[in-house]
N, C-alpha and C positions, 0 to 999 in steps of 0.2 A: 481202759474200758473194754469189756468183752464184746465180741462180734455180735452176740445176741442183743446186747443193750444198744449197740450202734445201729443194728437193723431196725429197731423200733423207731429210730429217729431218721431213718433214711428218707430222702425225697421221693423214693419210688414206692412208698407205701400208700395204701388207701384205695378206694373204689376208682377204677379207671375213668368213670364218668364224672368224678368229682375231683379231678386233678388239673393242674395247669397244663397248658400246651408248651412244648419246647421248640425253640427256634435256633437256627445257627446265627451266631453274632457276626454280622458283616460277611466277609468272604472267608471266614475261618470255619473250622470244624467244631468250635466251641459251642455247646448247646446250653441255652439258658431258658428258664421259665419265662412265660410271657408276662408275668408280674415279678417285679424286682422289689424286695423289701429295702427301703431306704433307712439309713441309720441317723438321719438328721435329728430325730427326736430322742435319740439315746443319750442320756447323761446330761448333767447340769454343767453350766459354765457361765462366765460373765456375760457372754453374748447370746445365750440360749433364748429361744422364744418361749412363750407360755406353753405349759403342758408337756414338758419334757418327762420322760419315763426313767425311773431308776433302773439299776442293773437287774433286779429280780423281775420286774415287769417286762423289761426289754427281752430277757431270756424267755419268758413265757410267750411273748409275741413271736419270737423267732421259732420256738418249738411248734406253735400252731401253724405258722407259715410253712414249715417243712412238712408237717403232717398232711398238708394239702398238695404236696409235690413241689413246693418252691425250692429252688437251688441257688438263687441269685441274690446277693446282698450288695448294697452300695453304701459307701460312707466317704469320708474325707478326713485328712489330717487335722482339719480345723473344727470339725463338728464336735460340739461339746468340749472344745479346747483339747481335743485328743481323747476325751473320755468315750466317745462313740466307738472309735477303733478298739479301745481297751475292753469295752463291754462285749463287742463282737469277738475279740480275741479270747476272752475267758470262756465264752460259750463254745467257740470253735475248738479250743484245746481239749474238750471233753467229747468231741465228735470225730468222725472219720473225715479228715481234711479233704480228701480227694473227691468227696461227693459234692462239694460246694464250690461255687464261683464267687470269689470275693473281689469287689472293685473298690478302689479308693482313689484319692486325687492328691495332687500337690500344686502349689503355686503360692498360696498365702501363708503367712506366719500364724502361729497358734493364737496370737493375740488379735488376729484378723484385721482389726481396724487401726492398730497402733504398732506397726513393726518398728522395733527400736534399732535394729541392726540391718544394714542394707543387704547383706548376704544371707539373711535369715528368711527371705521371701523371694518370690519371683521364679523364673524358669531358667536360671543359669545352671550350668553343669554342677557347680558346687552345691547349690541349694537342692537340686533334684536328688543328688546322691545323699545329702544329709537327710532329706525328707523321706526317702525310701527306707533308709535304715531305721528311722524312728517309727515308720508305719509297720515295718516287719516286726519290730519289737512289740509294738502295741497289739498287733494282731496275733502274736505268738505263732507266726508261720514263717517258713523259710522262703516262701515265694508269694507273690500277689498275682492273681489271675489277670486282672485288667487294671492297669495303672493309667490314670487320666490327667491330662493338663486341665486344671480347673478353669482357666481362662487364658486368653492371649496375653503375652507379655511383650509390650512394644519396646522395652529397654534391653532386650536380649535378642541377638540374631537367631532366627528360627532354625538355622542350620545347627547351631550349638545345642539348642534344646532337643532337636530330633536325633542328633547323634548320641546324646546322653540317654535318651529313651532306648535307642537301638542297642547301645552297649549294655543296658540293663536286661534287655531281652536276651542278648547273647550270653550274659552271665547266668541266666536262669532265675534272677531275682524277681523279674516280672515275665509273664508269658505273652501278654498282648498289651497294646497301648491304644488309648482312645483320647478324645478331646471333649471339651465342654464349653458352652457359652461362646460360640464363634459366629462371626459374620461369614457370608458366603465366600468372599474373596480370601479370607483367612484360611478357611477349610480347604479351598482349592490349592492355595499356596502350600499347605502342609502336604496334601496328596502329591502334588507335582514334585516337591522337594524330595520326598521319600522315594519316588520313582527315579528321579535323576541321580540321586546319590546311592541308590541300591539299599535303602534302609527298610526296616520292618514297616509294613503299611499300617495306616490308621484304620481301626476296625469299627469305631463307634463315635457317635456324636450325642452327648448328653445335653439336651437343650430344653428350656422352658417351652412347653407346647400344650395347649389346651384350647377349649372353645372360646376363650377370651384372649388368647395370645397365639395367633397363627402366622405372624409375619415371616417366620423362618421358612414357610412354604415357598416364599418368593425366590430365594437363592440358595440358602444353605441346604435345604432338603433336596433341591434339584441336583446339587453336587452329590449328596448321599445316594440318590437314585442312580445316577450315572456311574458312580464309583463303587457301588455296592457297600455302602457304609450303613451300619445299623443305627437307627435312631432310638434313643432312650429318653423319653419325655420325663422331665421333672416338673413340679408345680401343676400336676394334672388337675387338681381341684381348685387351683388359684386361691390359695389361702382360705379355703372354705366358701368362696363366692359361688362355686358351682355345686354346692351340696343341697341347696334349696332351704337352708335353715334360716336365712335372713329374709325379713319382710320390709317392704318399702316404708320409709319414714321411721323405722325403728333402729336406733343405734345399736351396733353389736356390743355384746357384753365385754367387760374389761379383760376377761381371760381368753378372748379369741385372738387368733393370729392377725386377722385383718385390723383389729383395733390396735394391737401392739405396733404393727407396722406403721399405722397412721400416727399414733401418739408419740412413740419413742423414736421413730425414724432411724432405725439402726443402720440402714443402708442409704441414708441421705434422702434426697428427693425422688429417687427412682422407685421407691416402694409404692404399692397401691394404697388408695384411700377409699373408705366406704362412701364418703360424700360424693365422690366422682361417679361411682356406680349407681348410687341411690337415685341420682338425678338423670341417669342415662336410660332413655326409653328403649333403646336397642337391647340393653342388658335384661330388662324385664320381659321383653318379647322372647328372648332366648330362654329365660327361666320358665316362662309359660309353656314353651314348646317342650322343654325337658320334662316338665311335670306331666304333660299329656302323654308323652311316649312312655314315661315311667309307669303311669297307671295302666296303660295298654298291656304292659308286660308283667304287671304286678311286681315291679322293681322300684328301687329308690332313685331319686334324682342323681345321687352320687354314683350309683351303679351304671346308669345310662351314660353319664359323663365319661366314666372310665371305659365303657364299652365302645363308645365312639372312637376313642384313641386306639383301643385294641384291634379294631377293624380297619385301621389305616394301614395300607400295604407297606408304607415306609417305616412303620414302627416295629421294632423287635421285641421290646419289653417295656412296660410302663412302670415307672418307679412310684411306689406308694409309701406313705408314712402313716404310722398309727401310734397314738398315745394311749389307746384303750383297746381291750380285746374286742369289744363290740364293733369298733371302727374297723379293725383288721378284718373281721368276718364279713362285714358289709362290703368292704373293698374286694375281698376274695370272691364274693358272689357275682362280680362282674366278669370274671375270667373264663367261665365255661358254662355249658349247659343251655345257652340261649344266644341269640344274635339279634341285632337290629336289621331290619329289612333295608334294601337299597333305597327305598322311598324314604324311610326314616332317616337314614344317613344323609340323604339329599336335603331333607328339611333342616337338619341341624347344620349342614354345610352352608345352606342359604342364609339362615337367620344369624349365623355367627361370622359371615363373610366380612372381611375388612373393607371399608368403604373409602379409603384414601389412596388406593393404588391407581396410579395413572401412568405417565411416561417414565421409563421406556417399556414397562412390563406389558401393558395392554397392546401397545403398538407392535412389539415383537411377536406377541402371541397371535395377533391378527394376521400378520404377514406370514407366519408359519402354519397357519390353519388352512391355507389355500393350496 
């Protein structure tokens, strides 16, 4: 592809007032857009959720994201049973690779819920090395910018896992490494082990974080703050629950993600259910507050929800997903050109505050506030 053609797709194009902000990821010099385009909705598979996008639509979504200054993409070896990585790889092969930051993950097998062979999943050295080669092939790239542990693996010594990631950094197959879905003690264990063994440091924590899921603030995010680890929230809209499209007493349509999670239970009993939120008075108070703030800014509830995350100091980049062009453009509208006031941030903090936090958190905070 000619340099002229590549320039048209550069993340640096466009009006400077209509572009994403760039932040350093953790303690590195790697700069990423404050919105990250997630590839969870790219490609069909046995375990795909409703509304997956085919390759053509996925590429259109990626193009529009880049036109607005986006340079950060996230996927995983299991998304779309590997098809998400392949779709990104096909798109990437026609662009200037150096302009983009590609993140992917390993731990699970491609069949996700039914691993048939014990060494085809997990965070052993053997599987990590197998997984990275598969991802490099899918992505049509000779390196991965950010390689992430998809979740803790209690069956493998953490030293083995971290040494494998460190060797991949030294080999140049990955440039940085991050983690995802961690308890506070797990993240601190990883940080301390890397320091003790002189290994490449963890740069990021990809964690579910939104106005309905804030428990990570208690411990994991405190580790991130103290250790300068960038937070990459996933599930920002909580399967559509934070978009304002649902009404009390009205069951979600069959093709919605929240309905699928409730009926199909692809992740067992840990998935969200509409009934639980429909009967939750606190949820409706939050939605009312979001609606009031959205109207005050002439924005949508979705945009206010994302803006709340973007203005959290601990957050480096918010991962969004889009199965339609209009969804993508709505999400992008949260990223620049306006802000929530400190008073509005406080209102959202208050109405979404978890109400089950007791000992030792409040006790320790009380003693340290004097």
